[in-house]
All heavy atoms as TSV, in Angstrom:
chain	resi	resn	atom	element	x	y	z
A	1	MET	N	N	-21.707	-70.189	-38.430
A	1	MET	CA	C	-21.545	-68.814	-38.823
A	1	MET	C	C	-20.551	-68.662	-39.963
A	1	MET	O	O	-20.380	-67.579	-40.465
A	1	MET	CB	C	-21.075	-67.981	-37.636
A	1	MET	CG	C	-22.170	-67.669	-36.668
A	1	MET	SD	S	-21.763	-66.543	-35.316
A	1	MET	CE	C	-20.393	-65.631	-35.885
A	2	ALA	N	N	-19.897	-69.712	-40.324
A	2	ALA	CA	C	-18.912	-69.622	-41.402
A	2	ALA	C	C	-19.574	-69.098	-42.662
A	2	ALA	O	O	-20.656	-69.507	-43.029
A	2	ALA	CB	C	-18.287	-70.985	-41.645
A	3	GLY	N	N	-18.914	-68.168	-43.302
A	3	GLY	CA	C	-19.426	-67.615	-44.544
A	3	GLY	C	C	-20.363	-66.432	-44.367
A	3	GLY	O	O	-20.731	-65.793	-45.327
A	4	VAL	N	N	-20.779	-66.132	-43.138
A	4	VAL	CA	C	-21.660	-64.995	-42.890
A	4	VAL	C	C	-20.798	-63.758	-42.675
A	4	VAL	O	O	-19.992	-63.716	-41.752
A	4	VAL	CB	C	-22.553	-65.239	-41.654
A	4	VAL	CG1	C	-23.412	-64.016	-41.367
A	4	VAL	CG2	C	-23.405	-66.478	-41.848
A	5	ARG	N	N	-20.946	-62.772	-43.533
A	5	ARG	CA	C	-20.152	-61.547	-43.426
A	5	ARG	C	C	-21.064	-60.337	-43.430
A	5	ARG	O	O	-22.087	-60.329	-44.096
A	5	ARG	CB	C	-19.174	-61.420	-44.589
A	5	ARG	CG	C	-18.175	-62.532	-44.632
A	5	ARG	CD	C	-17.214	-62.310	-45.756
A	5	ARG	NE	N	-16.397	-63.492	-45.952
A	5	ARG	CZ	C	-15.455	-63.582	-46.847
A	5	ARG	NH1	N	-15.184	-62.579	-47.638
A	5	ARG	NH2	N	-14.758	-64.682	-46.973
A	6	THR	N	N	-20.672	-59.327	-42.706
A	6	THR	CA	C	-21.429	-58.081	-42.732
A	6	THR	C	C	-20.989	-57.252	-43.928
A	6	THR	O	O	-19.979	-57.540	-44.559
A	6	THR	CB	C	-21.194	-57.269	-41.445
A	6	THR	OG1	O	-19.812	-56.917	-41.383
A	6	THR	CG2	C	-21.582	-58.062	-40.216
A	7	ILE	N	N	-21.726	-56.202	-44.205
A	7	ILE	CA	C	-21.372	-55.331	-45.325
A	7	ILE	C	C	-20.759	-54.028	-44.820
A	7	ILE	O	O	-20.636	-53.073	-45.561
A	7	ILE	CB	C	-22.598	-55.043	-46.211
A	7	ILE	CG1	C	-23.726	-54.405	-45.391
A	7	ILE	CG2	C	-23.075	-56.307	-46.901
A	7	ILE	CD1	C	-24.881	-53.899	-46.217
A	8	VAL	N	N	-20.389	-53.984	-43.562
A	8	VAL	CA	C	-19.782	-52.788	-42.985
A	8	VAL	C	C	-18.368	-53.093	-42.525
A	8	VAL	O	O	-18.006	-54.227	-42.265
A	8	VAL	CB	C	-20.604	-52.251	-41.798
A	8	VAL	CG1	C	-21.981	-51.817	-42.251
A	8	VAL	CG2	C	-20.717	-53.283	-40.708
A	9	SER	N	N	-17.575	-52.047	-42.408
A	9	SER	CA	C	-16.207	-52.181	-41.931
A	9	SER	C	C	-16.133	-51.740	-40.479
A	9	SER	O	O	-16.778	-50.784	-40.074
A	9	SER	CB	C	-15.289	-51.303	-42.772
A	9	SER	OG	O	-13.987	-51.312	-42.226
A	10	ASN	N	N	-15.318	-52.438	-39.705
A	10	ASN	CA	C	-15.132	-52.044	-38.320
A	10	ASN	C	C	-13.844	-51.269	-38.137
A	10	ASN	O	O	-13.736	-50.454	-37.239
A	10	ASN	CB	C	-15.162	-53.271	-37.417
A	10	ASN	CG	C	-15.160	-52.872	-35.983
A	10	ASN	OD1	O	-14.092	-52.685	-35.426
A	10	ASN	ND2	N	-16.329	-52.688	-35.406
A	11	ALA	N	N	-12.853	-51.518	-38.955
A	11	ALA	CA	C	-11.578	-50.821	-38.848
A	11	ALA	C	C	-11.042	-50.548	-40.247
A	11	ALA	O	O	-11.049	-51.425	-41.094
A	11	ALA	CB	C	-10.574	-51.644	-38.067
A	12	LYS	N	N	-10.602	-49.344	-40.470
A	12	LYS	CA	C	-9.984	-48.989	-41.750
A	12	LYS	C	C	-8.565	-48.537	-41.454
A	12	LYS	O	O	-8.351	-47.538	-40.788
A	12	LYS	CB	C	-10.776	-47.890	-42.443
A	12	LYS	CG	C	-12.159	-48.364	-42.823
A	12	LYS	CD	C	-12.921	-47.310	-43.549
A	12	LYS	CE	C	-14.284	-47.880	-43.895
A	12	LYS	NZ	N	-15.180	-46.943	-44.466
A	13	VAL	N	N	-7.614	-49.297	-41.942
A	13	VAL	CA	C	-6.198	-49.034	-41.677
A	13	VAL	C	C	-5.480	-48.907	-43.013
A	13	VAL	O	O	-5.681	-49.717	-43.909
A	13	VAL	CB	C	-5.574	-50.182	-40.846
A	13	VAL	CG1	C	-4.133	-49.883	-40.518
A	13	VAL	CG2	C	-6.380	-50.431	-39.586
A	14	VAL	N	N	-4.634	-47.909	-43.139
A	14	VAL	CA	C	-3.859	-47.739	-44.368
A	14	VAL	C	C	-2.670	-48.692	-44.368
A	14	VAL	O	O	-2.262	-49.197	-43.322
A	14	VAL	CB	C	-3.368	-46.277	-44.517
A	14	VAL	CG1	C	-4.543	-45.331	-44.652
A	14	VAL	CG2	C	-2.480	-45.877	-43.367
A	15	ARG	N	N	-2.117	-48.929	-45.533
A	15	ARG	CA	C	-0.972	-49.825	-45.672
A	15	ARG	C	C	0.149	-49.396	-44.738
A	15	ARG	O	O	0.519	-48.232	-44.682
A	15	ARG	CB	C	-0.465	-49.829	-47.104
A	15	ARG	CG	C	0.746	-50.739	-47.304
A	15	ARG	CD	C	1.149	-50.747	-48.725
A	15	ARG	NE	N	0.158	-51.559	-49.415
A	15	ARG	CZ	C	0.419	-52.335	-50.447
A	15	ARG	NH1	N	1.630	-52.390	-50.923
A	15	ARG	NH2	N	-0.525	-53.033	-51.018
A	16	GLY	N	N	0.686	-50.351	-43.984
A	16	GLY	CA	C	1.758	-50.080	-43.046
A	16	GLY	C	C	1.286	-49.485	-41.732
A	16	GLY	O	O	2.070	-49.249	-40.828
A	17	GLY	N	N	-0.017	-49.258	-41.607
A	17	GLY	CA	C	-0.566	-48.649	-40.404
A	17	GLY	C	C	-0.794	-49.663	-39.290
A	17	GLY	O	O	-0.802	-50.865	-39.505
A	18	VAL	N	N	-0.972	-49.138	-38.094
A	18	VAL	CA	C	-1.273	-49.946	-36.917
A	18	VAL	C	C	-2.533	-49.361	-36.296
A	18	VAL	O	O	-2.666	-48.146	-36.182
A	18	VAL	CB	C	-0.121	-49.909	-35.895
A	18	VAL	CG1	C	-0.484	-50.654	-34.633
A	18	VAL	CG2	C	1.147	-50.474	-36.516
A	19	ALA	N	N	-3.463	-50.208	-35.891
A	19	ALA	CA	C	-4.703	-49.716	-35.287
A	19	ALA	C	C	-5.131	-50.612	-34.143
A	19	ALA	O	O	-5.022	-51.830	-34.227
A	19	ALA	CB	C	-5.807	-49.670	-36.337
A	20	ALA	N	N	-5.588	-49.987	-33.066
A	20	ALA	CA	C	-6.219	-50.721	-31.971
A	20	ALA	C	C	-7.725	-50.586	-32.164
A	20	ALA	O	O	-8.210	-49.551	-32.613
A	20	ALA	CB	C	-5.800	-50.130	-30.638
A	21	ASN	N	N	-8.468	-51.631	-31.840
A	21	ASN	CA	C	-9.894	-51.616	-32.100
A	21	ASN	C	C	-10.610	-52.508	-31.096
A	21	ASN	O	O	-10.026	-53.435	-30.543
A	21	ASN	CB	C	-10.139	-52.118	-33.525
A	21	ASN	CG	C	-11.505	-51.737	-34.040
A	21	ASN	OD1	O	-12.151	-50.875	-33.476
A	21	ASN	ND2	N	-11.931	-52.379	-35.094
A	22	HIS	N	N	-11.874	-52.226	-30.853
A	22	HIS	CA	C	-12.715	-53.059	-29.989
A	22	HIS	C	C	-13.994	-53.368	-30.745
A	22	HIS	O	O	-14.607	-52.479	-31.333
A	22	HIS	CB	C	-13.052	-52.325	-28.693
A	22	HIS	CG	C	-14.070	-53.060	-27.874
A	22	HIS	ND1	N	-13.719	-54.033	-26.979
A	22	HIS	CD2	C	-15.416	-52.981	-27.837
A	22	HIS	CE1	C	-14.805	-54.511	-26.418
A	22	HIS	NE2	N	-15.852	-53.885	-26.925
A	23	VAL	N	N	-14.394	-54.631	-30.715
A	23	VAL	CA	C	-15.607	-55.055	-31.403
A	23	VAL	C	C	-16.409	-55.959	-30.485
A	23	VAL	O	O	-15.853	-56.842	-29.841
A	23	VAL	CB	C	-15.263	-55.854	-32.685
A	23	VAL	CG1	C	-16.519	-56.357	-33.362
A	23	VAL	CG2	C	-14.442	-55.025	-33.632
A	24	THR	N	N	-17.718	-55.744	-30.430
A	24	THR	CA	C	-18.616	-56.689	-29.778
A	24	THR	C	C	-19.285	-57.466	-30.889
A	24	THR	O	O	-19.944	-56.883	-31.752
A	24	THR	CB	C	-19.676	-55.961	-28.927
A	24	THR	OG1	O	-19.003	-55.166	-27.949
A	24	THR	CG2	C	-20.592	-56.948	-28.235
A	25	THR	N	N	-19.077	-58.782	-30.916
A	25	THR	CA	C	-19.576	-59.595	-32.019
A	25	THR	C	C	-20.100	-60.936	-31.517
A	25	THR	O	O	-19.828	-61.346	-30.391
A	25	THR	CB	C	-18.457	-59.826	-33.063
A	25	THR	OG1	O	-19.015	-60.473	-34.204
A	25	THR	CG2	C	-17.338	-60.696	-32.507
A	26	ARG	N	N	-20.829	-61.592	-32.342
A	26	ARG	CA	C	-21.363	-62.911	-32.041
A	26	ARG	C	C	-20.246	-63.955	-32.153
A	26	ARG	O	O	-19.373	-63.834	-33.007
A	26	ARG	CB	C	-22.456	-63.226	-33.053
A	26	ARG	CG	C	-23.208	-64.481	-32.793
A	26	ARG	CD	C	-24.246	-64.740	-33.864
A	26	ARG	NE	N	-24.858	-63.500	-34.314
A	26	ARG	CZ	C	-25.985	-63.437	-34.984
A	26	ARG	NH1	N	-26.618	-64.538	-35.298
A	26	ARG	NH2	N	-26.475	-62.294	-35.371
A	27	VAL	N	N	-20.266	-64.961	-31.294
A	27	VAL	CA	C	-19.334	-66.079	-31.400
A	27	VAL	C	C	-20.111	-67.322	-31.771
A	27	VAL	O	O	-21.310	-67.421	-31.513
A	27	VAL	CB	C	-18.529	-66.308	-30.095
A	27	VAL	CG1	C	-17.621	-65.136	-29.800
A	27	VAL	CG2	C	-19.449	-66.567	-28.925
A	28	ASP	N	N	-19.438	-68.278	-32.397
A	28	ASP	CA	C	-20.129	-69.496	-32.818
A	28	ASP	C	C	-20.097	-70.551	-31.713
A	28	ASP	O	O	-19.664	-70.281	-30.591
A	28	ASP	CB	C	-19.540	-70.022	-34.127
A	28	ASP	CG	C	-18.073	-70.389	-34.022
A	28	ASP	OD1	O	-17.566	-70.556	-32.903
A	28	ASP	OD2	O	-17.434	-70.508	-35.080
A	29	GLU	N	N	-20.561	-71.742	-32.036
A	29	GLU	CA	C	-20.673	-72.816	-31.037
A	29	GLU	C	C	-19.318	-73.247	-30.472
A	29	GLU	O	O	-19.240	-73.807	-29.393
A	29	GLU	CB	C	-21.411	-74.031	-31.615
A	29	GLU	CG	C	-20.729	-74.702	-32.788
A	29	GLU	CD	C	-20.968	-73.996	-34.122
A	29	GLU	OE1	O	-21.829	-73.106	-34.201
A	29	GLU	OE2	O	-20.261	-74.334	-35.086
A	30	ARG	N	N	-18.243	-72.958	-31.162
A	30	ARG	CA	C	-16.914	-73.293	-30.641
A	30	ARG	C	C	-16.276	-72.093	-29.936
A	30	ARG	O	O	-15.094	-72.093	-29.639
A	30	ARG	CB	C	-16.007	-73.821	-31.750
A	30	ARG	CG	C	-15.787	-72.863	-32.874
A	30	ARG	CD	C	-14.962	-73.457	-34.008
A	30	ARG	NE	N	-15.043	-72.602	-35.161
A	30	ARG	CZ	C	-14.372	-71.480	-35.325
A	30	ARG	NH1	N	-13.543	-71.064	-34.428
A	30	ARG	NH2	N	-14.517	-70.765	-36.420
A	31	ARG	N	N	-17.097	-71.066	-29.690
A	31	ARG	CA	C	-16.679	-69.819	-29.045
A	31	ARG	C	C	-15.642	-69.080	-29.890
A	31	ARG	O	O	-14.708	-68.478	-29.381
A	31	ARG	CB	C	-16.152	-70.073	-27.643
A	31	ARG	CG	C	-17.178	-70.646	-26.725
A	31	ARG	CD	C	-16.546	-71.090	-25.455
A	31	ARG	NE	N	-17.184	-70.408	-24.338
A	31	ARG	CZ	C	-16.831	-70.602	-23.088
A	31	ARG	NH1	N	-15.848	-71.406	-22.792
A	31	ARG	NH2	N	-17.456	-69.979	-22.138
A	32	GLY	N	N	-15.796	-69.158	-31.177
A	32	GLY	CA	C	-14.856	-68.522	-32.094
A	32	GLY	C	C	-15.531	-67.476	-32.965
A	32	GLY	O	O	-16.746	-67.333	-32.979
A	33	PHE	N	N	-14.725	-66.742	-33.684
A	33	PHE	CA	C	-15.202	-65.739	-34.628
A	33	PHE	C	C	-14.216	-65.659	-35.770
A	33	PHE	O	O	-13.107	-66.145	-35.681
A	33	PHE	CB	C	-15.384	-64.368	-33.956
A	33	PHE	CG	C	-14.133	-63.858	-33.282
A	33	PHE	CD1	C	-13.252	-63.046	-33.966
A	33	PHE	CD2	C	-13.843	-64.209	-31.968
A	33	PHE	CE1	C	-12.096	-62.579	-33.352
A	33	PHE	CE2	C	-12.706	-63.745	-31.339
A	33	PHE	CZ	C	-11.821	-62.933	-32.035
A	34	ASP	N	N	-14.621	-65.067	-36.871
A	34	ASP	CA	C	-13.785	-64.972	-38.059
A	34	ASP	C	C	-13.389	-63.530	-38.311
A	34	ASP	O	O	-14.148	-62.605	-38.036
A	34	ASP	CB	C	-14.524	-65.501	-39.284
A	34	ASP	CG	C	-14.832	-66.978	-39.171
A	34	ASP	OD1	O	-13.949	-67.732	-38.738
A	34	ASP	OD2	O	-15.958	-67.368	-39.525
A	35	LEU	N	N	-12.186	-63.356	-38.855
A	35	LEU	CA	C	-11.693	-62.048	-39.294
A	35	LEU	C	C	-11.531	-62.088	-40.801
A	35	LEU	O	O	-11.035	-63.075	-41.340
A	35	LEU	CB	C	-10.328	-61.752	-38.667
A	35	LEU	CG	C	-10.256	-61.659	-37.153
A	35	LEU	CD1	C	-8.805	-61.542	-36.704
A	35	LEU	CD2	C	-11.064	-60.483	-36.664
A	36	TYR	N	N	-11.927	-61.033	-41.477
A	36	TYR	CA	C	-11.797	-60.963	-42.927
A	36	TYR	C	C	-11.046	-59.702	-43.315
A	36	TYR	O	O	-11.223	-58.657	-42.721
A	36	TYR	CB	C	-13.179	-60.939	-43.599
A	36	TYR	CG	C	-13.978	-62.180	-43.354
A	36	TYR	CD1	C	-14.958	-62.205	-42.390
A	36	TYR	CD2	C	-13.739	-63.339	-44.089
A	36	TYR	CE1	C	-15.697	-63.340	-42.145
A	36	TYR	CE2	C	-14.461	-64.482	-43.854
A	36	TYR	CZ	C	-15.444	-64.480	-42.886
A	36	TYR	OH	O	-16.161	-65.610	-42.651
A	37	ASN	N	N	-10.231	-59.831	-44.331
A	37	ASN	CA	C	-9.532	-58.684	-44.912
A	37	ASN	C	C	-9.777	-58.734	-46.413
A	37	ASN	O	O	-9.310	-59.624	-47.096
A	37	ASN	CB	C	-8.041	-58.759	-44.601
A	37	ASN	CG	C	-7.260	-57.686	-45.313
A	37	ASN	OD1	O	-7.792	-56.648	-45.638
A	37	ASN	ND2	N	-6.007	-57.950	-45.580
A	38	HIS	N	N	-10.502	-57.769	-46.920
A	38	HIS	CA	C	-10.878	-57.774	-48.338
A	38	HIS	C	C	-9.837	-57.107	-49.232
A	38	HIS	O	O	-10.029	-57.019	-50.432
A	38	HIS	CB	C	-12.230	-57.074	-48.515
A	38	HIS	CG	C	-13.342	-57.779	-47.803
A	38	HIS	ND1	N	-13.922	-58.921	-48.279
A	38	HIS	CD2	C	-13.947	-57.515	-46.624
A	38	HIS	CE1	C	-14.851	-59.326	-47.448
A	38	HIS	NE2	N	-14.889	-58.495	-46.427
A	39	ALA	N	N	-8.723	-56.636	-48.647
A	39	ALA	CA	C	-7.766	-55.873	-49.439
A	39	ALA	C	C	-6.411	-56.556	-49.574
A	39	ALA	O	O	-5.429	-55.904	-49.868
A	39	ALA	CB	C	-7.589	-54.490	-48.819
A	40	GLY	N	N	-6.323	-57.847	-49.354
A	40	GLY	CA	C	-5.042	-58.534	-49.484
A	40	GLY	C	C	-4.676	-59.268	-48.218
A	40	GLY	O	O	-5.533	-59.789	-47.533
A	41	SER	N	N	-3.391	-59.284	-47.879
A	41	SER	CA	C	-2.958	-60.001	-46.681
A	41	SER	C	C	-2.701	-59.028	-45.537
A	41	SER	O	O	-2.468	-57.839	-45.760
A	41	SER	CB	C	-1.690	-60.813	-46.977
A	41	SER	OG	O	-0.645	-59.939	-47.337
A	42	THR	N	N	-2.753	-59.544	-44.330
A	42	THR	CA	C	-2.543	-58.705	-43.150
A	42	THR	C	C	-2.106	-59.566	-41.973
A	42	THR	O	O	-2.185	-60.797	-42.030
A	42	THR	CB	C	-3.833	-57.929	-42.788
A	42	THR	OG1	O	-3.517	-56.988	-41.769
A	42	THR	CG2	C	-4.918	-58.856	-42.297
A	43	HIS	N	N	-1.661	-58.939	-40.927
A	43	HIS	CA	C	-1.371	-59.601	-39.664
A	43	HIS	C	C	-2.397	-59.101	-38.657
A	43	HIS	O	O	-2.699	-57.906	-38.626
A	43	HIS	CB	C	0.036	-59.266	-39.165
A	43	HIS	CG	C	1.110	-59.764	-40.066
A	43	HIS	ND1	N	1.520	-61.070	-40.075
A	43	HIS	CD2	C	1.847	-59.131	-40.994
A	43	HIS	CE1	C	2.480	-61.216	-40.974
A	43	HIS	NE2	N	2.687	-60.049	-41.559
A	44	ALA	N	N	-2.932	-59.997	-37.842
A	44	ALA	CA	C	-3.928	-59.587	-36.849
A	44	ALA	C	C	-3.719	-60.374	-35.562
A	44	ALA	O	O	-3.332	-61.534	-35.584
A	44	ALA	CB	C	-5.333	-59.840	-37.375
A	45	VAL	N	N	-3.964	-59.709	-34.454
A	45	VAL	CA	C	-3.965	-60.345	-33.139
A	45	VAL	C	C	-5.348	-60.108	-32.560
A	45	VAL	O	O	-5.830	-58.980	-32.530
A	45	VAL	CB	C	-2.892	-59.739	-32.212
A	45	VAL	CG1	C	-2.974	-60.360	-30.826
A	45	VAL	CG2	C	-1.505	-59.928	-32.804
A	46	ALA	N	N	-6.021	-61.170	-32.107
A	46	ALA	CA	C	-7.379	-61.030	-31.588
A	46	ALA	C	C	-7.546	-61.860	-30.328
A	46	ALA	O	O	-6.980	-62.947	-30.204
A	46	ALA	CB	C	-8.379	-61.476	-32.643
A	47	ASP	N	N	-8.311	-61.339	-29.401
A	47	ASP	CA	C	-8.628	-62.033	-28.158
A	47	ASP	C	C	-10.137	-62.089	-27.985
A	47	ASP	O	O	-10.839	-61.167	-28.378
A	47	ASP	CB	C	-8.065	-61.288	-26.941
A	47	ASP	CG	C	-6.560	-61.356	-26.857
A	47	ASP	OD1	O	-6.024	-62.442	-27.075
A	47	ASP	OD2	O	-5.944	-60.328	-26.579
A	48	LEU	N	N	-10.590	-63.156	-27.362
A	48	LEU	CA	C	-11.983	-63.251	-26.945
A	48	LEU	C	C	-12.002	-62.937	-25.461
A	48	LEU	O	O	-11.406	-63.636	-24.659
A	48	LEU	CB	C	-12.546	-64.647	-27.207
A	48	LEU	CG	C	-13.964	-64.910	-26.702
A	48	LEU	CD1	C	-14.935	-63.975	-27.386
A	48	LEU	CD2	C	-14.338	-66.358	-26.955
A	49	PHE	N	N	-12.648	-61.849	-25.104
A	49	PHE	CA	C	-12.678	-61.393	-23.717
A	49	PHE	C	C	-14.103	-61.459	-23.226
A	49	PHE	O	O	-14.920	-60.585	-23.515
A	49	PHE	CB	C	-12.141	-59.964	-23.622
A	49	PHE	CG	C	-12.159	-59.401	-22.237
A	49	PHE	CD1	C	-11.174	-59.774	-21.329
A	49	PHE	CD2	C	-13.137	-58.523	-21.840
A	49	PHE	CE1	C	-11.178	-59.271	-20.047
A	49	PHE	CE2	C	-13.144	-58.007	-20.562
A	49	PHE	CZ	C	-12.172	-58.372	-19.657
A	50	GLY	N	N	-14.448	-62.540	-22.531
A	50	GLY	CA	C	-15.792	-62.689	-21.977
A	50	GLY	C	C	-16.828	-62.971	-23.016
A	50	GLY	O	O	-16.575	-62.952	-24.223
A	51	CYS	N	N	-18.036	-63.265	-22.575
A	51	CYS	CA	C	-19.134	-63.490	-23.492
A	51	CYS	C	C	-20.459	-63.295	-22.750
A	51	CYS	O	O	-20.518	-63.371	-21.528
A	51	CYS	CB	C	-19.062	-64.867	-24.123
A	51	CYS	SG	S	-19.165	-66.227	-22.953
A	52	PHE	N	N	-21.506	-63.008	-23.508
A	52	PHE	CA	C	-22.853	-62.887	-22.972
A	52	PHE	C	C	-23.520	-64.242	-23.053
A	52	PHE	O	O	-23.299	-64.987	-23.995
A	52	PHE	CB	C	-23.656	-61.864	-23.763
A	52	PHE	CG	C	-23.104	-60.473	-23.687
A	52	PHE	CD1	C	-22.303	-59.977	-24.688
A	52	PHE	CD2	C	-23.399	-59.674	-22.601
A	52	PHE	CE1	C	-21.792	-58.693	-24.627
A	52	PHE	CE2	C	-22.897	-58.383	-22.515
A	52	PHE	CZ	C	-22.088	-57.895	-23.537
A	53	SER	N	N	-24.359	-64.552	-22.107
A	53	SER	CA	C	-25.055	-65.846	-22.072
A	53	SER	C	C	-26.550	-65.644	-22.207
A	53	SER	O	O	-27.092	-64.635	-21.763
A	53	SER	CB	C	-24.738	-66.560	-20.756
A	53	SER	OG	O	-25.481	-67.745	-20.663
A	54	LYS	N	N	-27.225	-66.596	-22.821
A	54	LYS	CA	C	-28.680	-66.554	-22.938
A	54	LYS	C	C	-29.353	-66.987	-21.646
A	54	LYS	O	O	-30.530	-66.804	-21.467
A	54	LYS	CB	C	-29.151	-67.451	-24.074
A	54	LYS	CG	C	-28.734	-66.976	-25.441
A	54	LYS	CD	C	-29.259	-67.919	-26.487
A	54	LYS	CE	C	-28.798	-67.523	-27.870
A	54	LYS	NZ	N	-29.290	-68.440	-28.884
A	55	ASP	N	N	-28.611	-67.621	-20.753
A	55	ASP	CA	C	-29.197	-68.151	-19.501
A	55	ASP	C	C	-29.636	-67.062	-18.567
A	55	ASP	O	O	-29.116	-66.046	-18.392
A	55	ASP	CB	C	-28.186	-69.048	-18.795
A	55	ASP	CG	C	-27.805	-70.235	-19.667
A	55	ASP	OD1	O	-28.609	-70.607	-20.529
A	55	ASP	OD2	O	-26.703	-70.773	-19.473
């Protein structure tokens, strides 16, 4: 999944702002996901809480 990005935003935060957010997203084979910030640098805390199975 590396390099695959959507064209939509999930969270819009102004400079110096703090935001809580929830996202349901696909995880890769290592049970991971990527975060992108197109506007410079940022700090982020993310957790993987459960997952859906194909079984």
